[in-house]
C-alpha positions as CSV (number, residue, x, y, z in Angstrom):
1,M,0.0,0.1,0.1
2,N,1.2,3.5,-0.7
3,F,1.6,6.3,1.7
4,Q,-1.6,8.2,0.4
5,L,-3.8,5.2,0.5
6,V,-2.6,4.8,4.4
7,I,-3.6,8.5,5.0
8,V,-7.0,8.2,3.4
9,L,-8.0,5.0,5.3
10,L,-6.7,6.4,8.7
11,L,-8.9,9.6,8.0
12,F,-11.8,7.3,7.0
13,I,-11.5,5.5,10.2
14,A,-11.3,8.7,12.3
15,A,-14.4,10.1,10.6
16,V,-16.4,6.9,11.1
17,W,-15.2,6.6,14.7
18,Y,-16.3,10.4,15.2
19,V,-19.8,9.9,13.6
20,G,-20.4,6.8,15.7
21,R,-19.3,8.7,18.9
22,T,-21.6,11.7,18.2
23,I,-24.5,9.3,17.3
24,Y,-24.0,7.3,20.4
25,H,-23.8,10.4,22.6
26,S,-27.0,11.8,21.3
27,V,-29.1,8.7,21.9
28,S,-27.5,7.4,25.2
29,A,-29.2,8.4,28.4
30,K,-28.2,11.6,30.1
31,K,-27.0,11.5,33.6
32,G,-28.2,13.8,36.1
33,C,-30.5,16.6,35.5
34,G,-29.3,17.8,32.0
35,A,-32.7,17.2,30.0
36,N,-34.2,20.7,30.7
37,C,-36.5,19.4,33.5
38,K,-36.2,22.4,35.7
39,C,-36.0,20.1,38.7
40,G,-33.5,22.4,40.4
41,V,-35.3,25.8,39.8
42,D,-37.2,27.5,42.8
43,F,-40.5,28.8,41.4
44,S,-41.7,29.9,45.0
45,N,-41.1,33.8,44.3
46,I,-42.8,33.8,41.2
47,D,-46.5,35.1,40.9
48,Q,-48.9,32.7,39.3
49,L,-51.5,33.8,36.8
50,K,-55.0,33.4,38.3
51,P,-58.0,32.8,36.0
52,G,-60.2,36.0,35.8
53,K,-57.5,38.5,36.1
């Protein structure tokens, strides 16, 4: 194999690894509270809207 083919194969393998890693991280379960669930937000000081006002 010549030198250019080795470089192309290495770049291809790196690209496949990067895409696979990106897809894996996007579909894997998130740890902790990182899904915008607002479970750590304190809403006690916010006025609530009351019907009829």
